[in-house]
N, C-alpha and C positions, 0 to 999 in steps of 0.2 A: 472344489477348493476356491480360493479367492484370496482376500487379504488375511494372512495368518499372524501378522504382528505389525506394530508400528513403533517407531523409536524417535525420540526427541534428543538430539545430540548437538554439541557445539563444534566449532572447527578452528581452534587456535592452532596455527602452524607450529608454534613452539612445543606442542605436545608430542610432536615427532622427534625422536631422540637426535637425529642428524641436524635438526633445526634448533632445538632447545639447548643441546650441549650441556645438560645438567639443570637448566632452568625449569625444565618440565616437571622436576621433582616438587616444585612449589605448588603444583596442581595435582598432586598425587591421588586426591579423592576422585578427580575427574578421570584420571587414567584408569584407576581401579573400577570405576563405574563403566567406563568404555569397554573394558575387558569383559565384564559381566554381560553388557549388552551384546558384544560381538559373539560371545559364547553362546548366548541364546539364539542368535541368528544362526550360528553354526549347527546347533541341534536341529533347527527348523529346516535347514538345507533348502532355502527357497530357489525356485527356478528363475525368478525375476526379482530384482531389487529396484524399486522406484525411489530415486533420490532427488529430493527437492532442495535446490541450493540458491541462496541469495546471490552467489557470485557467478552463476551461470549468466548467459546473455539475457539482458533485461530490457524490456521496452515499457513505456508508460501505459499502453493500451493493448498489449499482446503478450501471451504466454508462449515462450520458446521451448520447444521440445527438441532435444538434439537429434539430428538426422544421421543417416549413414550406418555403416557396419559396426563402427566402434571408434575408440579414441585412446590416446595415451596422454600422460602428463608427468611432470616431475616438480620438485620443490626447488628448482634453480633460482626462482625469484627470491627464495629465502636462504640462498647460499647453501643448498643441499641438493644439488642436481643429481647426485647418485641415487637418491631415493625417488624411485619412479614406479609407475604402474601402467598397465594397459587393460582395457575393458572391451568386451563385445556388447553391442547393443541388442536388445530384444526388438527386432525390427517388426515382428508381427504384432507385438504388444503396442508399439508405436503407431502402427497402422490403425488398429482397432481404437486406440485412444483418440486418434485424430478424427476418426469417424464420430466418436461419442461427443467430442466437443463441438464438432460442426452441428450435430443434431441438437445440442443444448444451446446453440447460438453464442457460444463463447469465441472470443477472438484468441485463438490458439493454434499452434501448428509448428511445422519444421522449417518454415521460411525464415530468412533473416539471420542465419548463424554468422556471428562476427569473429568467434574464436573456437576453433575445433579442439584445441588442447583442454584437458581436464582442469578445472579450477580447484582451488584448495578447499572450497566448500564441499566439493565432491570427494577429493582425494583423502582428506583427514578421516572421515568415517570409514571409507573403504580400506585405509591403512590397517585399521583394527579388524574389520570384518574379514579381510583376506588372511588373517592369521588363523581363522577357524573354518572358513568356507570360501571356495573360489569357483563353485560349480553353478554360479548364477550368470544371467545376462542382465544388463543395466538398462534402465529407462531414466534419462536425465532430464529434469524439468526445471525451468527457471521461474522466477516470480514476475510480477508486473506492478504497475502503478494503479491498477484497477482496484475497486473496492474490496474489502475483506469478503464480502458475500460472493464475489466472483471467484475468489480463491477457494472458498468452501465448495462452490460448484465444480471447479476443476477437480477437487478431491472426489466428488461424487462420480465424475467421469472416469477417474482412475479405478474406483471401486467397480464400476460397471464393466470396464475393460477386463479387469481381473477375473470377475465372475463369468463374463462371456467366454473367455479363453479357458477357464478352469485352471488358471495358473496359481501355484503356490507362490504368493507375492508378499514381500516385505516392504513396507514404506519407511523410509528414513527421512525425517524432517531435520535438515542441517540448519543450525542457526544459533549464533550467540545471543545473549540477552542484552541488557543495557551496557552501553559503552561509557556511561557517565556516573560511575560509582565513586570515584575518588578524585580529590583535588590534585593530588600528585600523580594521577593516572594519565595515560597517553591522550585522553579526550576531555579531561577535567571532570568536574562535578555538576550535577544538576539534581535537585531534590526529586524529580521524577524518576531518576535512575534507580535508586534502591526501592522506591515505591513500586516501580514496574516489576522488578525482579521478585519482590515479595508476592505480588499479586499473580504473576504469571506462574511462579512455582506452586502456588496454592491451587490455581486452576488446573494446571497440567498434572499436579500430583494427585488431584481427585478425578482426573479424566473428565472434568466438567467442560466439554468442548464448546457448548453453546455460549459460554461466557467470553470466549475469544472474540466473538463479534461485537461485544459490548465495549471493547477498548476504543477510545476515541483516537482519531488520527493525530490530533494535537498532543495528547498524552504520549503516544508512541514515539512521535517525532522528538519531543523534548527529552524523552528517555534515551534516545539514539539507540533503539533496539534494532537487532538484526534479523531475528528469525521468526517474527510474529506471523508473517504471511506463510512461511513454510509450515508452521504448526497448524495454521487454519486450513491449508490444503489437506494436511494429514487428517485433521478432524473430519473434513468432508468424505475422506475415504472410509470412515467409520460411521457414515450416516445411518441411522436406525439400527445401530449395533451396539450391544452392551459391551463394555470393555472392563478388563481387570487391569487397573492402573497401579504402577509401581514406580515410586520416585527413588532413584538410585543415589543422586548427589546434587549439591549445589555449592559452588564457591566462586569468589571473584577477587583474588588477591592482587591482580594487576590493574583493577579498575574496570574490568569487563566481566559480566556475569556468564557463567557456564552451568548449564543444567542438563542433567541426563535423566530421562524417564522412559518407561517401557509400557506397552499396551498390547494385551492379548484379547482377542474377541471372545465373547461368551454368549453367542446366540443373538437372534433378532430382538430388537427392542424398539417398537414403534414410538415410544415416548421420547426417544432421542433423535427426533426429526428437527434438529436444532435450527436449521435454516428457515424451514417453514414457520416455526414458532417465532423466530426473530422477525421475519418479514411481516407476519401477521400483526405483531406488536408495533413495528414501524409504520404499517399501513394505518393502523388506528391513530397513531401519533400525528401522521400526515393529514389524515381527515380532520382531526381536531384542529390542527394548525391551519388548514385551508379555511375552515369555518371562521377563523379569527383574522384572515388576511384582509388588509384594507384595500380600497379601490385601486391604488397604484400597483400593488402586487397582483391583484386579480387581473388587471389589464395586461401586465407582463405574462402571466400564466396563460390567459386566454390566447395571447399572440403566439406563444410557444406552441400551444396545442394545435392551433390552426396551421402554423407554418410547418410543424413536423408532419402533420397528417396530409396537407395538400400541397406544400411548397409555395403557398401564396401568402403575401403580407396582408393581414386584414385591415379593413377600414376601421376608423375610430368608432367604437360602439356608442350608442346613446346611453344616457342615464349616469354619466360620470360626473364627479365634482366639477364645478365651473372652471377651477384653476387648471385643470388638465386640458381644457379647450382654449384657454386665453392667456395663460401665463407661459413664460419661456425660461428655461434654465437647462444647465448641463445635467446629465443623469447617468448613473451606472446601474446595469442590471447584473446581478450576481446569482449564479446557479450552483447549487450543491446537490450531491447525490451520496447517500450513506455517510454524510458528514464530510465528504471530500469535495473540493472545488471542481465544478464540472464546466464552468465557463464564466467569464466576467469581461464585459465590454461596456464602454461608456464614453461620454463626451465631456470635456472640461467646461465648455461653454455650449450654449444651444446652437444648433445648426438646422433645426426644423422649425416649422411654423408654430408649434405648440409644444408644451411639455408632454402632453399625451402622445404625439407623434414621435417625440424624442425616445419615450419609453418603448413604443412599438418597435422602432427601427433598432434600438440597442438590444432589445430582447431577441430579435431575429439574429443579430450579430453574435450575441452571447451564446446562443444555442447552436450556431452553425459555422461561425467564422473565427472563433478564438483558436489561433494557430497551435495553442498548447493541447488541444483536445480534438478528438474526432466529433463530427456533428451528433447531436442528440437524437436517438432513435425513438420510434414510437413506444417500444416497450418500457422505456425509461421514464416517460413523461409523468406518470403518477407517482414516481418516487422522488420527484425533484422538490427541493426546498429553494424558494426564490425570495430574494430581497431586492429593493430598489432604493438607491441613494440619490437624493436630489441635492446638487451642489449649491452652496451659497457663493457669494462673490469672493474672488481670490484677492489676497493682499500680500505685498512683498514684505519680507522680514529680514533683518540683518544678522540674526544669530539663531542657532538651533535651540537655544534656551527659550525662545518664544513659541516653541512647539509643545504639544501635548498629545501623545499618541492616542489617547481616548477621546479627545475633543476635536482635534484638528487633523485633516488630511494635509499631505505635503505634495508640492510640486518642485521638482529639481530641474534646473536648466543649465546646460553648457552648450553655448552656440545654438546650433539647430536641433540638438538632442534635448528631449523633454521627457521626464517620467513622472508618473503620479502614483501615489498610494493613498488609499482611503483610510480614514481613522477607525480606531476601535476594532481591529481585526484580530481574530483568534491566532495566537502564536506570536504577535508583534507586541512586545511589552516595553520596549525602550525606543527613545528618539533615535539612537544610533542604528538600531535595526530598521526603523521606518525609513531613514535616509538611505541606508545601504541598499535596501530592496528597491526603493525608488530609482536610485542610480543604476542598479543592475537591469531594471526594466528599460531604461533609457540607453543602455550600452555605454554608460559612463563609468570609468574605472574608480576604484575606491579612493585613490589618493588625489583625484582631480577635484579642484574646488568648483562649487556650483552656486548659482543664484537660488534662493529659497523663496517659496511662496506657501502660504497656508490658506486653508478654507475650512469651513464648517459644512456639515451635511445634515439633512433630515433623513433618517433611515426608516424605510417602510418595510414592515414584515407581513 
């Protein structure tokens, strides 16, 4: 045995009658699809259900797997406390899965539980499953802020654990789609919202799991999607496996997308090694990009490679452009991995003897001291995309109207608090966003007035 089926399902609490109190009838297609999915699970009679929930304990750089013998939960936060459930965890599966993720080098495990109670991303799917089958034990897994590739790898570990134990296992990927479908919806409208839903339902309806890795972080963020990482973990659980995909339903009457699909395995298929294909394609892109890197970026990359491997800060190498030895300026080094920010540290004004030294020291800080991220490890180095921004002189301005998010960076100052945001950043499209993010970085509240400065940069790729 092993993975016997997978399901993509949403988790709107109002679909539960005690919560919806009649409103659930407005998503009757989703209810009917849920019943079909749950009936299939009932026929399969899985020993284990692995449920992937965005509302489980979530960390930026760690996947949380629920520990212990079991848990209970109810819909009290949605004024329906009488609707409750209790589950037993598959402790042996959890143990084997933790061993698999450790062997794979993934940051995952049972540490750091913040809330033992079941979350609604878990309970909504189980509410329907329990109508047809209760003879399962649960493995509850949260998502993370790690790249999509790491989520796929976690799915591969789930697959390995199920096969190792010979468990009849069903994977349920819980997740709503875009929350930005309607202007009068609870989260408003963004054009990426319906675009995401159309694209994800096409991909999931075809079982084209490799395409999940092609969704950019910026696109997903603007669409305000909920379940993409859940779907990607499930995709990994079907690595090298042919699937029979069936699309049950899609609707979004409340401004949030709800999709239901089912997947039954149909034998080994080595051509569906989607992660390997994606990483090979990305490797070729990175190699081509590295060949185009200018001396500023090559210096930052060389520094990161030396520091990650040895822990030492390298000396200035020979053969660089003269300005790196003799000019001085503030500089920021930005690191991305799989399209996601991995570190960014810089100086507004020069603090070193030369621009080259500025880049070297900021490259070390970006890869090891950015408090938002764990230090870069050696296996990541070849996957990094690096840019270097050299800052021009700053000038005070009297009005936000003198800013341009694509041309000028901004510095906001309130007393001793100071925040900076570089220009032309992905996902920052308005002056208001630019100032708000700079304030946030400085710990300045939205309503507080600030002094503004602007600056231009030369961006090196």
